[in-house]
PDB file of N, CA, C and O in Angstrom, chain B, residues numbered from 101:
ATOM      1  N   UNK B 101     153.761  90.674   2.019  1.00  0.00           N
ATOM      2  CA  UNK B 101     154.308  90.656   0.670  1.00  0.00           C
ATOM      3  C   UNK B 101     155.739  91.187   0.711  1.00  0.00           C
ATOM      4  O   UNK B 101     155.985  92.247   1.285  1.00  0.00           O
ATOM      5  N   UNK B 102     156.687  90.464   0.108  1.00  0.00           N
ATOM      6  CA  UNK B 102     158.083  90.911   0.115  1.00  0.00           C
ATOM      7  C   UNK B 102     158.254  92.208  -0.672  1.00  0.00           C
ATOM      8  O   UNK B 102     157.509  92.488  -1.612  1.00  0.00           O
ATOM      9  N   UNK B 103     159.255  92.994  -0.265  1.00  0.00           N
ATOM     10  CA  UNK B 103     159.529  94.241  -0.985  1.00  0.00           C
ATOM     11  C   UNK B 103     160.162  93.925  -2.333  1.00  0.00           C
ATOM     12  O   UNK B 103     160.772  92.868  -2.496  1.00  0.00           O
ATOM     13  N   UNK B 104     160.024  94.833  -3.307  1.00  0.00           N
ATOM     14  CA  UNK B 104     160.625  94.604  -4.628  1.00  0.00           C
ATOM     15  C   UNK B 104     162.141  94.463  -4.514  1.00  0.00           C
ATOM     16  O   UNK B 104     162.781  95.139  -3.710  1.00  0.00           O
ATOM     17  N   UNK B 105     162.691  93.592  -5.315  1.00  0.00           N
ATOM     18  CA  UNK B 105     164.138  93.341  -5.294  1.00  0.00           C
ATOM     19  C   UNK B 105     164.904  94.568  -5.767  1.00  0.00           C
ATOM     20  O   UNK B 105     164.553  95.183  -6.774  1.00  0.00           O
ATOM     21  N   UNK B 106     165.955  94.918  -5.028  1.00  0.00           N
ATOM     22  CA  UNK B 106     166.847  96.022  -5.380  1.00  0.00           C
ATOM     23  C   UNK B 106     168.219  95.428  -5.689  1.00  0.00           C
ATOM     24  O   UNK B 106     168.906  94.993  -4.765  1.00  0.00           O
ATOM     25  N   UNK B 107     168.644  95.393  -6.954  1.00  0.00           N
ATOM     26  CA  UNK B 107     169.930  94.788  -7.300  1.00  0.00           C
ATOM     27  C   UNK B 107     171.101  95.486  -6.598  1.00  0.00           C
ATOM     28  O   UNK B 107     171.071  96.690  -6.345  1.00  0.00           O
ATOM     29  N   UNK B 108     172.126  94.695  -6.295  1.00  0.00           N
ATOM     30  CA  UNK B 108     173.361  95.245  -5.739  1.00  0.00           C
ATOM     31  C   UNK B 108     174.133  95.973  -6.822  1.00  0.00           C
ATOM     32  O   UNK B 108     173.971  95.699  -8.012  1.00  0.00           O
ATOM     33  N   UNK B 109     174.977  96.904  -6.396  1.00  0.00           N
ATOM     34  CA  UNK B 109     175.900  97.523  -7.343  1.00  0.00           C
ATOM     35  C   UNK B 109     176.821  96.436  -7.875  1.00  0.00           C
ATOM     36  O   UNK B 109     177.186  95.521  -7.138  1.00  0.00           O
ATOM     37  N   UNK B 110     177.194  96.522  -9.124  1.00  0.00           N
ATOM     38  CA  UNK B 110     177.980  95.479  -9.780  1.00  0.00           C
ATOM     39  C   UNK B 110     179.306  95.192  -9.074  1.00  0.00           C
ATOM     40  O   UNK B 110     179.713  94.035  -8.975  1.00  0.00           O
ATOM     41  N   UNK B 111     179.986  96.241  -8.581  1.00  0.00           N
ATOM     42  CA  UNK B 111     181.287  96.015  -7.962  1.00  0.00           C
ATOM     43  C   UNK B 111     181.187  95.180  -6.684  1.00  0.00           C
ATOM     44  O   UNK B 111     182.165  94.541  -6.297  1.00  0.00           O
ATOM     45  N   UNK B 112     180.034  95.172  -6.027  1.00  0.00           N
ATOM     46  CA  UNK B 112     179.870  94.376  -4.820  1.00  0.00           C
ATOM     47  C   UNK B 112     179.765  92.884  -5.125  1.00  0.00           C
ATOM     48  O   UNK B 112     180.083  92.051  -4.277  1.00  0.00           O
ATOM     49  N   UNK B 113     179.327  92.553  -6.316  1.00  0.00           N
ATOM     50  CA  UNK B 113     179.247  91.144  -6.716  1.00  0.00           C
ATOM     51  C   UNK B 113     180.623  90.488  -6.699  1.00  0.00           C
ATOM     52  O   UNK B 113     180.738  89.298  -6.406  1.00  0.00           O
ATOM     53  N   UNK B 114     181.665  91.254  -7.012  1.00  0.00           N
ATOM     54  CA  UNK B 114     183.020  90.695  -7.034  1.00  0.00           C
ATOM     55  C   UNK B 114     183.394  90.092  -5.684  1.00  0.00           C
ATOM     56  O   UNK B 114     184.005  89.025  -5.630  1.00  0.00           O
ATOM     57  N   UNK B 115     183.031  90.766  -4.597  1.00  0.00           N
ATOM     58  CA  UNK B 115     183.350  90.250  -3.263  1.00  0.00           C
ATOM     59  C   UNK B 115     182.614  88.948  -2.979  1.00  0.00           C
ATOM     60  O   UNK B 115     183.168  88.038  -2.363  1.00  0.00           O
ATOM     61  N   UNK B 116     181.379  88.860  -3.423  1.00  0.00           N
ATOM     62  CA  UNK B 116     180.622  87.623  -3.240  1.00  0.00           C
ATOM     63  C   UNK B 116     181.231  86.490  -4.060  1.00  0.00           C
ATOM     64  O   UNK B 116     181.319  85.355  -3.592  1.00  0.00           O
ATOM     65  N   UNK B 117     181.651  86.803  -5.286  1.00  0.00           N
ATOM     66  CA  UNK B 117     182.282  85.793  -6.141  1.00  0.00           C
ATOM     67  C   UNK B 117     183.567  85.265  -5.508  1.00  0.00           C
ATOM     68  O   UNK B 117     183.816  84.060  -5.509  1.00  0.00           O
ATOM     69  N   UNK B 118     184.382  86.174  -4.967  1.00  0.00           N
ATOM     70  CA  UNK B 118     185.631  85.774  -4.305  1.00  0.00           C
ATOM     71  C   UNK B 118     185.329  84.903  -3.096  1.00  0.00           C
ATOM     72  O   UNK B 118     185.966  83.868  -2.898  1.00  0.00           O
ATOM     73  N   UNK B 119     184.357  85.320  -2.284  1.00  0.00           N
ATOM     74  CA  UNK B 119     183.994  84.558  -1.086  1.00  0.00           C
ATOM     75  C   UNK B 119     183.537  83.145  -1.452  1.00  0.00           C
ATOM     76  O   UNK B 119     183.898  82.178  -0.781  1.00  0.00           O
ATOM     77  N   UNK B 120     182.754  83.031  -2.504  1.00  0.00           N
ATOM     78  CA  UNK B 120     182.266  81.719  -2.937  1.00  0.00           C
ATOM     79  C   UNK B 120     183.393  80.884  -3.546  1.00  0.00           C
ATOM     80  O   UNK B 120     183.519  79.696  -3.250  1.00  0.00           O
ATOM     81  N   UNK B 121     184.197  81.499  -4.385  1.00  0.00           N
ATOM     82  CA  UNK B 121     185.276  80.787  -5.067  1.00  0.00           C
ATOM     83  C   UNK B 121     186.255  80.171  -4.065  1.00  0.00           C
ATOM     84  O   UNK B 121     186.766  79.072  -4.282  1.00  0.00           O
ATOM     85  N   UNK B 122     186.512  80.887  -2.967  1.00  0.00           N
ATOM     86  CA  UNK B 122     187.469  80.422  -1.962  1.00  0.00           C
ATOM     87  C   UNK B 122     186.793  79.757  -0.769  1.00  0.00           C
ATOM     88  O   UNK B 122     187.471  79.315   0.159  1.00  0.00           O
ATOM     89  N   UNK B 123     185.465  79.683  -0.782  1.00  0.00           N
ATOM     90  CA  UNK B 123     184.742  79.045   0.314  1.00  0.00           C
ATOM     91  C   UNK B 123     184.960  79.728   1.649  1.00  0.00           C
ATOM     92  O   UNK B 123     185.111  79.067   2.677  1.00  0.00           O
ATOM     93  N   UNK B 124     184.977  81.060   1.632  1.00  0.00           N
ATOM     94  CA  UNK B 124     185.202  81.816   2.862  1.00  0.00           C
ATOM     95  C   UNK B 124     184.088  81.576   3.875  1.00  0.00           C
ATOM     96  O   UNK B 124     182.912  81.480   3.527  1.00  0.00           O
ATOM     97  N   UNK B 125     184.494  81.484   5.130  1.00  0.00           N
ATOM     98  CA  UNK B 125     183.538  81.550   6.220  1.00  0.00           C
ATOM     99  C   UNK B 125     183.270  83.032   6.451  1.00  0.00           C
ATOM    100  O   UNK B 125     184.204  83.822   6.587  1.00  0.00           O
ATOM    101  N   UNK B 126     182.012  83.405   6.495  1.00  0.00           N
ATOM    102  CA  UNK B 126     181.630  84.811   6.599  1.00  0.00           C
ATOM    103  C   UNK B 126     180.795  85.087   7.838  1.00  0.00           C
ATOM    104  O   UNK B 126     179.970  84.270   8.248  1.00  0.00           O
ATOM    105  N   UNK B 127     181.023  86.245   8.420  1.00  0.00           N
ATOM    106  CA  UNK B 127     180.070  86.820   9.370  1.00  0.00           C
ATOM    107  C   UNK B 127     179.124  87.620   8.484  1.00  0.00           C
ATOM    108  O   UNK B 127     179.547  88.580   7.842  1.00  0.00           O
ATOM    109  N   UNK B 128     177.867  87.245   8.440  1.00  0.00           N
ATOM    110  CA  UNK B 128     176.878  87.877   7.574  1.00  0.00           C
ATOM    111  C   UNK B 128     175.956  88.727   8.437  1.00  0.00           C
ATOM    112  O   UNK B 128     175.345  88.235   9.386  1.00  0.00           O
ATOM    113  N   UNK B 129     175.863  90.012   8.095  1.00  0.00           N
ATOM    114  CA  UNK B 129     174.964  90.926   8.787  1.00  0.00           C
ATOM    115  C   UNK B 129     173.822  91.269   7.826  1.00  0.00           C
ATOM    116  O   UNK B 129     174.048  91.622   6.669  1.00  0.00           O
ATOM    117  N   UNK B 130     172.605  91.158   8.330  1.00  0.00           N
ATOM    118  CA  UNK B 130     171.437  91.449   7.505  1.00  0.00           C
ATOM    119  C   UNK B 130     170.859  92.811   7.869  1.00  0.00           C
ATOM    120  O   UNK B 130     171.092  93.328   8.962  1.00  0.00           O
ATOM    121  N   UNK B 131     170.113  93.374   6.949  1.00  0.00           N
ATOM    122  CA  UNK B 131     169.494  94.691   7.163  1.00  0.00           C
ATOM    123  C   UNK B 131     168.500  94.705   8.320  1.00  0.00           C
ATOM    124  O   UNK B 131     168.225  95.765   8.883  1.00  0.00           O
ATOM    125  N   UNK B 132     167.956  93.540   8.684  1.00  0.00           N
ATOM    126  CA  UNK B 132     166.993  93.490   9.789  1.00  0.00           C
ATOM    127  C   UNK B 132     167.670  93.471  11.157  1.00  0.00           C
ATOM    128  O   UNK B 132     166.991  93.400  12.181  1.00  0.00           O
ATOM    129  N   UNK B 133     169.016  93.535  11.183  1.00  0.00           N
ATOM    130  CA  UNK B 133     169.760  93.562  12.436  1.00  0.00           C
ATOM    131  C   UNK B 133     170.284  92.212  12.884  1.00  0.00           C
ATOM    132  O   UNK B 133     171.075  92.143  13.825  1.00  0.00           O
ATOM    133  N   UNK B 134     169.867  91.149  12.242  1.00  0.00           N
ATOM    134  CA  UNK B 134     170.357  89.817  12.615  1.00  0.00           C
ATOM    135  C   UNK B 134     171.700  89.544  11.950  1.00  0.00           C
ATOM    136  O   UNK B 134     172.083  90.206  10.985  1.00  0.00           O
ATOM    137  N   UNK B 135     172.405  88.555  12.489  1.00  0.00           N
ATOM    138  CA  UNK B 135     173.679  88.153  11.887  1.00  0.00           C
ATOM    139  C   UNK B 135     173.917  86.682  12.172  1.00  0.00           C
ATOM    140  O   UNK B 135     173.313  86.105  13.076  1.00  0.00           O
ATOM    141  N   UNK B 136     174.802  86.084  11.393  1.00  0.00           N
ATOM    142  CA  UNK B 136     175.140  84.675  11.553  1.00  0.00           C
ATOM    143  C   UNK B 136     176.467  84.416  10.854  1.00  0.00           C
ATOM    144  O   UNK B 136     176.962  85.251  10.096  1.00  0.00           O
ATOM    145  N   UNK B 137     177.033  83.247  11.123  1.00  0.00           N
ATOM    146  CA  UNK B 137     178.267  82.809  10.478  1.00  0.00           C
ATOM    147  C   UNK B 137     177.929  81.640   9.565  1.00  0.00           C
ATOM    148  O   UNK B 137     177.197  80.730   9.957  1.00  0.00           O
ATOM    149  N   UNK B 138     178.464  81.666   8.344  1.00  0.00           N
ATOM    150  CA  UNK B 138     178.232  80.587   7.391  1.00  0.00           C
ATOM    151  C   UNK B 138     179.307  80.621   6.315  1.00  0.00           C
ATOM    152  O   UNK B 138     179.993  81.628   6.139  1.00  0.00           O
ATOM    153  N   UNK B 139     179.444  79.523   5.605  1.00  0.00           N
ATOM    154  CA  UNK B 139     180.389  79.407   4.496  1.00  0.00           C
ATOM    155  C   UNK B 139     179.676  79.775   3.194  1.00  0.00           C
ATOM    156  O   UNK B 139     178.584  79.282   2.910  1.00  0.00           O
ATOM    157  N   UNK B 140     180.308  80.648   2.410  1.00  0.00           N
ATOM    158  CA  UNK B 140     179.763  81.050   1.109  1.00  0.00           C
ATOM    159  C   UNK B 140     179.934  79.915   0.112  1.00  0.00           C
ATOM    160  O   UNK B 140     181.031  79.375  -0.027  1.00  0.00           O
ATOM    161  N   UNK B 141     178.859  79.547  -0.583  1.00  0.00           N
ATOM    162  CA  UNK B 141     178.901  78.462  -1.558  1.00  0.00           C
ATOM    163  C   UNK B 141     178.855  78.972  -2.995  1.00  0.00           C
ATOM    164  O   UNK B 141     179.755  78.696  -3.788  1.00  0.00           O
ATOM    165  N   UNK B 142     177.813  79.708  -3.322  1.00  0.00           N
ATOM    166  CA  UNK B 142     177.633  80.206  -4.686  1.00  0.00           C
ATOM    167  C   UNK B 142     176.534  81.266  -4.675  1.00  0.00           C
ATOM    168  O   UNK B 142     175.919  81.531  -3.642  1.00  0.00           O
ATOM    169  N   UNK B 143     176.301  81.858  -5.827  1.00  0.00           N
ATOM    170  CA  UNK B 143     175.177  82.767  -5.999  1.00  0.00           C
ATOM    171  C   UNK B 143     174.261  82.178  -7.060  1.00  0.00           C
ATOM    172  O   UNK B 143     174.671  81.341  -7.864  1.00  0.00           O
ATOM    173  N   UNK B 144     173.024  82.627  -7.044  1.00  0.00           N
ATOM    174  CA  UNK B 144     172.090  82.187  -8.086  1.00  0.00           C
ATOM    175  C   UNK B 144     171.124  83.314  -8.378  1.00  0.00           C
ATOM    176  O   UNK B 144     170.862  84.173  -7.536  1.00  0.00           O
ATOM    177  N   UNK B 145     170.606  83.289  -9.585  1.00  0.00           N
ATOM    178  CA  UNK B 145     169.597  84.250 -10.012  1.00  0.00           C
ATOM    179  C   UNK B 145     168.310  83.488 -10.290  1.00  0.00           C
ATOM    180  O   UNK B 145     168.298  82.528 -11.061  1.00  0.00           O
ATOM    181  N   UNK B 146     167.243  83.920  -9.664  1.00  0.00           N
ATOM    182  CA  UNK B 146     165.934  83.300  -9.855  1.00  0.00           C
ATOM    183  C   UNK B 146     165.325  83.784 -11.169  1.00  0.00           C
ATOM    184  O   UNK B 146     165.741  84.816 -11.696  1.00  0.00           O
ATOM    185  N   UNK B 147     164.347  83.055 -11.704  1.00  0.00           N
ATOM    186  CA  UNK B 147     163.669  83.510 -12.921  1.00  0.00           C
ATOM    187  C   UNK B 147     163.098  84.927 -12.791  1.00  0.00           C
ATOM    188  O   UNK B 147     162.955  85.641 -13.784  1.00  0.00           O
ATOM    189  N   UNK B 148     162.775  85.321 -11.563  1.00  0.00           N
ATOM    190  CA  UNK B 148     162.243  86.658 -11.311  1.00  0.00           C
ATOM    191  C   UNK B 148     163.330  87.734 -11.323  1.00  0.00           C
ATOM    192  O   UNK B 148     163.037  88.914 -11.131  1.00  0.00           O
ATOM    193  N   UNK B 149     164.582  87.331 -11.546  1.00  0.00           N
ATOM    194  CA  UNK B 149     165.769  88.203 -11.567  1.00  0.00           C
ATOM    195  C   UNK B 149     166.268  88.571 -10.176  1.00  0.00           C
ATOM    196  O   UNK B 149     167.214  89.350 -10.055  1.00  0.00           O
ATOM    197  N   UNK B 150     165.659  88.032  -9.123  1.00  0.00           N
ATOM    198  CA  UNK B 150     166.190  88.220  -7.776  1.00  0.00           C
ATOM    199  C   UNK B 150     167.459  87.386  -7.656  1.00  0.00           C
ATOM    200  O   UNK B 150     167.542  86.282  -8.193  1.00  0.00           O
ATOM    201  N   UNK B 151     168.448  87.927  -6.943  1.00  0.00           N
ATOM    202  CA  UNK B 151     169.719  87.234  -6.778  1.00  0.00           C
ATOM    203  C   UNK B 151     169.885  86.810  -5.324  1.00  0.00           C
ATOM    204  O   UNK B 151     169.442  87.501  -4.406  1.00  0.00           O
ATOM    205  N   UNK B 152     170.531  85.658  -5.131  1.00  0.00           N
ATOM    206  CA  UNK B 152     170.681  85.057  -3.817  1.00  0.00           C
ATOM    207  C   UNK B 152     172.111  84.588  -3.593  1.00  0.00           C
ATOM    208  O   UNK B 152     172.807  84.195  -4.529  1.00  0.00           O
ATOM    209  N   UNK B 153     172.537  84.637  -2.327  1.00  0.00           N
ATOM    210  CA  UNK B 153     173.791  84.048  -1.891  1.00  0.00           C
ATOM    211  C   UNK B 153     173.445  82.743  -1.192  1.00  0.00           C
ATOM    212  O   UNK B 153     172.665  82.732  -0.240  1.00  0.00           O
ATOM    213  N   UNK B 154     174.025  81.642  -1.664  1.00  0.00           N
ATOM    214  CA  UNK B 154     173.804  80.343  -1.041  1.00  0.00           C
ATOM    215  C   UNK B 154     174.920  80.104  -0.044  1.00  0.00           C
ATOM    216  O   UNK B 154     176.099  80.300  -0.340  1.00  0.00           O
ATOM    217  N   UNK B 155     174.520  79.672   1.152  1.00  0.00           N
ATOM    218  CA  UNK B 155     175.437  79.523   2.278  1.00  0.00           C
ATOM    219  C   UNK B 155     175.221  78.185   2.958  1.00  0.00           C
ATOM    220  O   UNK B 155     174.230  77.499   2.708  1.00  0.00           O
ATOM    221  N   UNK B 156     176.169  77.816   3.829  1.00  0.00           N
ATOM    222  CA  UNK B 156     176.062  76.581   4.587  1.00  0.00           C
ATOM    223  C   UNK B 156     176.639  76.807   5.977  1.00  0.00           C
ATOM    224  O   UNK B 156     177.697  77.418   6.127  1.00  0.00           O
ATOM    225  N   UNK B 157     175.939  76.310   6.991  1.00  0.00           N
ATOM    226  CA  UNK B 157     176.484  76.277   8.343  1.00  0.00           C
ATOM    227  C   UNK B 157     175.911  75.039   9.040  1.00  0.00           C
ATOM    228  O   UNK B 157     175.346  74.164   8.384  1.00  0.00           O
ATOM    229  N   UNK B 158     176.055  74.965  10.362  1.00  0.00           N
ATOM    230  CA  UNK B 158     175.597  73.788  11.104  1.00  0.00           C
ATOM    231  C   UNK B 158     174.095  73.541  10.934  1.00  0.00           C
ATOM    232  O   UNK B 158     173.626  72.418  11.120  1.00  0.00           O
ATOM    233  N   UNK B 159     173.346  74.577  10.585  1.00  0.00           N
ATOM    234  CA  UNK B 159     171.900  74.432  10.371  1.00  0.00           C
ATOM    235  C   UNK B 159     171.564  73.874   9.001  1.00  0.00           C
ATOM    236  O   UNK B 159     170.415  73.507   8.753  1.00  0.00           O
ATOM    237  N   UNK B 160     172.541  73.802   8.105  1.00  0.00           N
ATOM    238  CA  UNK B 160     172.319  73.291   6.764  1.00  0.00           C
ATOM    239  C   UNK B 160     172.553  74.352   5.700  1.00  0.00           C
ATOM    240  O   UNK B 160     173.153  75.394   5.964  1.00  0.00           O
ATOM    241  N   UNK B 161     172.072  74.075   4.498  1.00  0.00           N
ATOM    242  CA  UNK B 161     172.195  75.013   3.372  1.00  0.00           C
ATOM    243  C   UNK B 161     170.986  75.925   3.334  1.00  0.00           C
ATOM    244  O   UNK B 161     169.862  75.510   3.615  1.00  0.00           O
ATOM    245  N   UNK B 162     171.239  77.173   2.983  1.00  0.00           N
ATOM    246  CA  UNK B 162     170.155  78.145   2.885  1.00  0.00           C
ATOM    247  C   UNK B 162     170.615  79.284   1.992  1.00  0.00           C
ATOM    248  O   UNK B 162     171.783  79.342   1.609  1.00  0.00           O
ATOM    249  N   UNK B 163     169.712  80.182   1.660  1.00  0.00           N
ATOM    250  CA  UNK B 163     170.057  81.309   0.797  1.00  0.00           C
ATOM    251  C   UNK B 163     169.509  82.596   1.375  1.00  0.00           C
ATOM    252  O   UNK B 163     168.528  82.607   2.120  1.00  0.00           O
ATOM    253  N   UNK B 164     170.176  83.686   1.008  1.00  0.00           N
ATOM    254  CA  UNK B 164     169.782  85.018   1.439  1.00  0.00           C
ATOM    255  C   UNK B 164     169.685  85.891   0.193  1.00  0.00           C
ATOM    256  O   UNK B 164     170.614  85.932  -0.614  1.00  0.00           O
ATOM    257  N   UNK B 165     168.570  86.582   0.037  1.00  0.00           N
ATOM    258  CA  UNK B 165     168.428  87.514  -1.082  1.00  0.00           C
ATOM    259  C   UNK B 165     169.467  88.620  -0.917  1.00  0.00           C
ATOM    260  O   UNK B 165     169.621  89.168   0.174  1.00  0.00           O
ATOM    261  N   UNK B 166     170.175  88.948  -1.988  1.00  0.00           N
ATOM    262  CA  UNK B 166     171.308  89.865  -1.889  1.00  0.00           C
ATOM    263  C   UNK B 166     170.951  91.232  -1.337  1.00  0.00           C
ATOM    264  O   UNK B 166     171.770  91.842  -0.650  1.00  0.00           O
ATOM    265  N   UNK B 167     169.771  91.726  -1.611  1.00  0.00           N
ATOM    266  CA  UNK B 167     169.423  93.056  -1.096  1.00  0.00           C
ATOM    267  C   UNK B 167     169.054  93.034   0.385  1.00  0.00           C
ATOM    268  O   UNK B 167     168.731  94.076   0.955  1.00  0.00           O
ATOM    269  N   UNK B 168     169.098  91.863   1.014  1.00  0.00           N
ATOM    270  CA  UNK B 168     168.890  91.756   2.464  1.00  0.00           C
ATOM    271  C   UNK B 168     170.219  91.868   3.221  1.00  0.00           C
ATOM    272  O   UNK B 168     170.231  92.023   4.442  1.00  0.00           O
ATOM    273  N   UNK B 169     171.348  91.788   2.483  1.00  0.00           N
ATOM    274  CA  UNK B 169     172.669  91.849   3.101  1.00  0.00           C
ATOM    275  C   UNK B 169     173.020  93.276   3.495  1.00  0.00           C
ATOM    276  O   UNK B 169     172.845  94.207   2.709  1.00  0.00           O
ATOM    277  N   UNK B 170     173.511  93.441   4.704  1.00  0.00           N
ATOM    278  CA  UNK B 170     174.049  94.718   5.146  1.00  0.00           C
ATOM    279  C   UNK B 170     175.562  94.717   4.985  1.00  0.00           C
ATOM    280  O   UNK B 170     176.138  95.669   4.459  1.00  0.00           O
ATOM    281  N   UNK B 171     176.210  93.636   5.445  1.00  0.00           N
ATOM    282  CA  UNK B 171     177.669  93.547   5.361  1.00  0.00           C
ATOM    283  C   UNK B 171     178.088  92.088   5.423  1.00  0.00           C
ATOM    284  O   UNK B 171     177.378  91.236   5.958  1.00  0.00           O
ATOM    285  N   UNK B 172     179.270  91.822   4.856  1.00  0.00           N
ATOM    286  CA  UNK B 172     179.911  90.515   5.004  1.00  0.00           C
ATOM    287  C   UNK B 172     181.331  90.758   5.492  1.00  0.00           C
ATOM    288  O   UNK B 172     182.004  91.690   5.051  1.00  0.00           O
ATOM    289  N   UNK B 173     181.774  89.906   6.409  1.00  0.00           N
ATOM    290  CA  UNK B 173     183.144  89.971   6.925  1.00  0.00           C
ATOM    291  C   UNK B 173     183.732  88.580   6.850  1.00  0.00           C
ATOM    292  O   UNK B 173     183.217  87.666   7.495  1.00  0.00           O
ATOM    293  N   UNK B 174     184.805  88.386   6.077  1.00  0.00           N
ATOM    294  CA  UNK B 174     185.423  87.061   6.024  1.00  0.00           C
ATOM    295  C   UNK B 174     186.121  86.734   7.343  1.00  0.00           C
ATOM    296  O   UNK B 174     186.844  87.560   7.900  1.00  0.00           O
ATOM    297  N   UNK B 175     185.895  85.532   7.824  1.00  0.00           N
ATOM    298  CA  UNK B 175     186.546  85.042   9.033  1.00  0.00           C
ATOM    299  C   UNK B 175     187.677  84.079   8.692  1.00  0.00           C
ATOM    300  O   UNK B 175     188.434  83.668   9.572  1.00  0.00           O
ATOM    301  N   UNK B 176     187.789  83.726   7.437  1.00  0.00           N
ATOM    302  CA  UNK B 176     188.826  82.819   6.961  1.00  0.00           C
ATOM    303  C   UNK B 176     190.175  83.531   6.995  1.00  0.00           C
ATOM    304  O   UNK B 176     190.310  84.617   6.431  1.00  0.00           O
ATOM    305  N   UNK B 177     191.181  82.935   7.650  1.00  0.00           N
ATOM    306  CA  UNK B 177     192.514  83.560   7.665  1.00  0.00           C
ATOM    307  C   UNK B 177     193.054  83.770   6.252  1.00  0.00           C
ATOM    308  O   UNK B 177     192.904  82.911   5.383  1.00  0.00           O
ATOM    309  N   UNK B 178     193.688  84.931   6.035  1.00  0.00           N
ATOM    310  CA  UNK B 178     194.275  85.231   4.731  1.00  0.00           C
ATOM    311  C   UNK B 178     193.288  85.694   3.683  1.00  0.00           C
ATOM    312  O   UNK B 178     193.642  85.781   2.508  1.00  0.00           O
ATOM    313  N   UNK B 179     192.064  85.993   4.069  1.00  0.00           N
ATOM    314  CA  UNK B 179     191.056  86.448   3.108  1.00  0.00           C
ATOM    315  C   UNK B 179     191.560  87.698   2.393  1.00  0.00           C
ATOM    316  O   UNK B 179     192.320  88.485   2.958  1.00  0.00           O
ATOM    317  N   UNK B 180     191.135  87.871   1.164  1.00  0.00           N
ATOM    318  CA  UNK B 180     191.634  88.975   0.334  1.00  0.00           C
ATOM    319  C   UNK B 180     190.879  90.284   0.526  1.00  0.00           C
ATOM    320  O   UNK B 180     191.190  91.273  -0.138  1.00  0.00           O
ATOM    321  N   UNK B 181     189.893  90.313   1.420  1.00  0.00           N
ATOM    322  CA  UNK B 181     189.193  91.555   1.731  1.00  0.00           C
ATOM    323  C   UNK B 181     188.729  91.498   3.183  1.00  0.00           C
ATOM    324  O   UNK B 181     188.683  90.428   3.789  1.00  0.00           O
ATOM    325  N   UNK B 182     188.389  92.659   3.728  1.00  0.00           N
ATOM    326  CA  UNK B 182     187.872  92.764   5.096  1.00  0.00           C
ATOM    327  C   UNK B 182     186.367  93.032   5.016  1.00  0.00           C
ATOM    328  O   UNK B 182     185.735  92.720   4.006  1.00  0.00           O
ATOM    329  N   UNK B 183     185.803  93.597   6.056  1.00  0.00           N
ATOM    330  CA  UNK B 183     184.347  93.849   6.082  1.00  0.00           C
ATOM    331  C   UNK B 183     183.930  94.724   4.906  1.00  0.00           C
ATOM    332  O   UNK B 183     184.533  95.762   4.635  1.00  0.00           O
ATOM    333  N   UNK B 184     182.889  94.282   4.219  1.00  0.00           N
ATOM    334  CA  UNK B 184     182.350  95.005   3.071  1.00  0.00           C
ATOM    335  C   UNK B 184     180.886  95.334   3.342  1.00  0.00           C
ATOM    336  O   UNK B 184     180.081  94.453   3.643  1.00  0.00           O
ATOM    337  N   UNK B 185     180.558  96.617   3.229  1.00  0.00           N
ATOM    338  CA  UNK B 185     179.156  97.015   3.290  1.00  0.00           C
ATOM    339  C   UNK B 185     178.514  96.702   1.953  1.00  0.00           C
ATOM    340  O   UNK B 185     178.991  97.142   0.907  1.00  0.00           O
ATOM    341  N   UNK B 186     177.444  95.950   1.989  1.00  0.00           N
ATOM    342  CA  UNK B 186     176.738  95.532   0.779  1.00  0.00           C
ATOM    343  C   UNK B 186     175.493  96.392   0.655  1.00  0.00           C
ATOM    344  O   UNK B 186     174.484  96.132   1.311  1.00  0.00           O
ATOM    345  N   UNK B 187     175.562  97.405  -0.175  1.00  0.00           N
ATOM    346  CA  UNK B 187     174.451  98.345  -0.237  1.00  0.00           C
ATOM    347  C   UNK B 187     173.904  98.452  -1.647  1.00  0.00           C
ATOM    348  O   UNK B 187     174.642  98.682  -2.604  1.00  0.00           O
ATOM    349  N   UNK B 188     172.612  98.283  -1.754  1.00  0.00           N
ATOM    350  CA  UNK B 188     171.957  98.529  -3.037  1.00  0.00           C
ATOM    351  C   UNK B 188     171.265  99.879  -3.016  1.00  0.00           C
ATOM    352  O   UNK B 188     170.692 100.311  -4.016  1.00  0.00           O
ATOM    353  N   UNK B 189     171.322 100.549  -1.858  1.00  0.00           N
ATOM    354  CA  UNK B 189     170.618 101.823  -1.711  1.00  0.00           C
ATOM    355  C   UNK B 189     171.471 102.837  -0.959  1.00  0.00           C
ATOM    356  O   UNK B 189     171.053 103.333   0.087  1.00  0.00           O
ATOM    357  N   UNK B 190     172.658 103.155  -1.470  1.00  0.00           N
ATOM    358  CA  UNK B 190     173.506 104.191  -0.875  1.00  0.00           C
ATOM    359  C   UNK B 190     173.697 103.989   0.621  1.00  0.00           C
ATOM    360  O   UNK B 190     173.526 104.924   1.403  1.00  0.00           O
ATOM    361  N   UNK B 191     174.052 102.766   1.024  1.00  0.00           N
ATOM    362  CA  UNK B 191     174.294 102.415   2.428  1.00  0.00           C
ATOM    363  C   UNK B 191     173.084 102.641   3.305  1.00  0.00           C
ATOM    364  O   UNK B 191     173.225 102.732   4.525  1.00  0.00           O
ATOM    365  N   UNK B 192     171.900 102.734   2.727  1.00  0.00           N
ATOM    366  CA  UNK B 192     170.704 102.964   3.526  1.00  0.00           C
ATOM    367  C   UNK B 192     169.976 101.732   3.716  1.00  0.00           C
ATOM    368  O   UNK B 192     168.932 101.725   4.368  1.00  0.00           O
TER     369      UNK B 192
END
């Protein structure tokens, strides 16, 4: 059974919005220790109020629940931010 959704702090959403708006290629680090590279497409909120980041890479389109994100780092030249820790639980 999945753990209950923990919303991100509001200020962290801004970085996701920027990444999606500009189609940044991101190095995405997850809380489980895995990581991958993908292009940010958009975010969505499920009827259950869980929020997701929709991404695309050579494997296709997929989504990641926002509270599974540990950090995002834009790989796109000229990006307006560097590595951001995405924490819904005090960086824990």
